[in-house]
C-alpha positions in Angstrom: -17.3 -52.4 3.9 -20.7 -53.4 5.2 -21.2 -55.7 8.1 -23.2 -58.9 7.6 -26.1 -58.0 9.8 -27.6 -55.2 7.5 -27.0 -57.4 4.4 -28.8 -60.4 6.0 -31.6 -58.1 7.1 -32.0 -56.7 3.6 -31.9 -60.1 2.0 -34.6 -61.3 4.5 -36.8 -58.3 3.6 -36.3 -59.0 -0.1 -37.2 -62.6 0.4 -40.3 -61.6 2.3 -41.3 -59.4 -0.6 -40.8 -62.2 -3.0 -37.9 -60.8 -5.0 -35.2 -63.0 -3.6 -35.1 -66.8 -2.9 -32.9 -68.2 -0.2 -31.5 -71.7 -0.9 -29.9 -73.3 2.1 -26.2 -74.0 1.6 -26.3 -72.3 -1.8 -27.1 -68.6 -1.2 -29.6 -66.1 -2.2 -30.9 -65.7 -5.7 -33.1 -63.2 -7.5 -36.5 -64.8 -8.2 -38.1 -64.6 -11.5 -41.7 -63.6 -11.0 -44.4 -65.4 -13.0 -47.0 -63.5 -14.9 -49.6 -64.8 -12.5 -47.7 -63.4 -9.5 -47.4 -60.0 -11.3 -51.1 -59.9 -12.1 -52.1 -61.0 -8.6 -50.0 -58.1 -7.2 -51.9 -55.7 -9.3 -55.2 -57.1 -8.2 -54.2 -56.7 -4.5 -53.0 -53.2 -5.2 -56.3 -52.3 -6.9 -58.3 -53.3 -3.8 -55.8 -51.6 -1.4 -56.0 -48.4 -3.3 -59.8 -48.7 -3.4 -59.9 -48.8 0.3 -57.3 -46.0 0.5 -59.3 -43.7 -1.7 -62.5 -44.3 0.3 -60.7 -43.6 3.6 -58.8 -40.6 2.2 -61.9 -38.6 1.0 -63.1 -37.4 4.4 -59.5 -36.4 5.3 -58.8 -34.7 1.9 -57.7 -31.1 2.5 -57.1 -28.3 0.1 -53.4 -28.7 0.9 -53.4 -32.4 -0.1 -55.3 -31.6 -3.3 -52.8 -28.9 -4.1 -50.0 -31.5 -3.5 -51.7 -34.0 -5.9 -52.2 -31.2 -8.5 -48.4 -30.5 -8.3 -47.5 -34.1 -8.6 -49.9 -34.3 -11.6 -48.0 -31.4 -13.2 -44.6 -33.1 -12.6 -46.0 -36.3 -14.1 -47.1 -34.5 -17.2 -43.7 -32.7 -17.5 -41.8 -36.0 -17.2 -44.2 -37.6 -19.7 -43.6 -34.6 -22.2 -39.9 -35.2 -21.8 -40.3 -39.0 -22.2 -38.6 -39.5 -18.9 -39.9 -42.8 -17.7 -37.9 -42.8 -14.4 -39.2 -39.4 -13.2 -42.7 -40.2 -14.4 -42.8 -43.4 -12.4 -41.5 -41.6 -9.3 -44.1 -38.9 -9.5 -46.8 -41.5 -10.3 -45.9 -43.5 -7.2 -45.8 -40.3 -5.1 -49.3 -39.4 -6.3 -50.7 -42.8 -5.2 -48.8 -42.9 -2.0 -50.1 -39.4 -1.1 -53.6 -40.8 -1.3 -52.7 -43.8 0.8 -51.0 -41.6 3.4 -54.1 -39.3 3.5 -56.2 -42.4 4.3 -54.4 -42.3 7.7 -54.5 -46.0 8.2 -51.2 -47.4 9.5 -51.8 -51.0 8.4 -52.8 -49.9 4.9 -49.7 -47.8 4.6 -47.5 -50.6 5.9 -49.0 -53.1 3.4 -48.5 -50.5 0.6 -44.9 -50.1 1.6 -44.3 -53.8 2.2 -45.6 -54.7 -1.3 -43.1 -52.3 -2.9 -45.5 -50.6 -5.2 -42.8 -48.1 -6.2 -41.2 -51.0 -8.0 -44.5 -52.1 -9.6 -45.3 -48.6 -10.7 -42.0 -48.4 -12.5 -42.6 -51.9 -14.0 -46.1 -51.0 -15.2 -44.7 -47.8 -16.8 -42.4 -49.9 -18.9 -44.4 -53.1 -19.4 -47.7 -51.6 -20.5 -46.3 -50.1 -23.7 -48.5 -47.1 -23.2 -46.9 -43.8 -24.0 -46.1 -41.7 -20.9 -48.6 -38.9 -21.8 -51.4 -41.5 -22.0 -50.4 -42.9 -18.6 -50.1 -39.4 -17.1 -53.5 -38.3 -18.4 -55.2 -41.4 -16.8 -54.6 -39.7 -13.4 -56.9 -36.8 -14.2 -59.8 -39.1 -13.7 -58.6 -39.8 -10.2 -58.1 -36.1 -9.4 -61.6 -35.3 -10.8 -63.1 -38.0 -8.5 -61.2 -36.6 -5.5 -62.5 -33.1 -6.1 -66.1 -34.4 -6.0 -65.6 -35.7 -2.5 -67.5 -38.9 -3.3 -65.7 -41.7 -1.5 -67.3 -44.5 -3.5 -66.5 -42.8 -6.8 -62.9 -42.2 -5.7 -62.5 -45.9 -4.6 -64.0 -47.2 -7.8 -61.9 -44.9 -10.0 -58.7 -46.0 -8.2 -59.6 -49.7 -8.6 -60.3 -49.3 -12.3 -57.1 -47.2 -12.7 -54.9 -50.1 -11.4 -56.9 -52.9 -13.0 -56.6 -51.3 -16.4 -52.9 -52.3 -16.3 -53.6 -56.0 -16.0 -54.3 -56.8 -19.7 -51.5 -54.7 -21.2 -49.0 -56.4 -18.8 -50.3 -59.8 -19.8 -50.1 -58.9 -23.4 -46.5 -57.6 -23.0 -45.5 -61.1 -22.0 -47.4 -62.7 -24.8 -48.9 -65.2 -22.3 -52.6 -65.8 -22.2 -54.1 -67.1 -19.0 -57.2 -69.2 -19.0 -60.2 -67.3 -17.6 -60.0 -69.4 -14.4 -56.4 -68.2 -13.9 -57.1 -64.5 -14.2 -57.1 -62.6 -11.0 -60.4 -61.0 -9.9 
């Protein structure tokens, strides 16, 4: 019951994001992502969030901090209930709130384009960390935000994302040569 235009547009978007591969005269297929592509995505995300954190600090209001505190509470509640889905959604909302606060339309567009909601869910599952450990990692970000130190916030966000690279690589049991590791 759906016309072809929205389906074609959705498939084109999925292909642009790297999730679907279009083969002429054969159709569209879900792409299998390589470990390197996954790790490269986390490296890009780490630097995008570094920039977002630095830009967000001067725009951080008590209302935004209150919103981040509430998301932190929801993340902890989901973690206590071992609810990976809700945890990932609150985790993503926490990070997106910081990106939105940065008030940079291109940064927000890239963040949305790269579908970090999907990657947040994937990292929740793939790292093997228990949810409480993953949730508690966000307190360091909140503490940095409360200091108002843009450099500290940016560095904390970069480290927060980059800490996921090794556990994801280990999950797949693949070991990249040092020259293959993203920077």
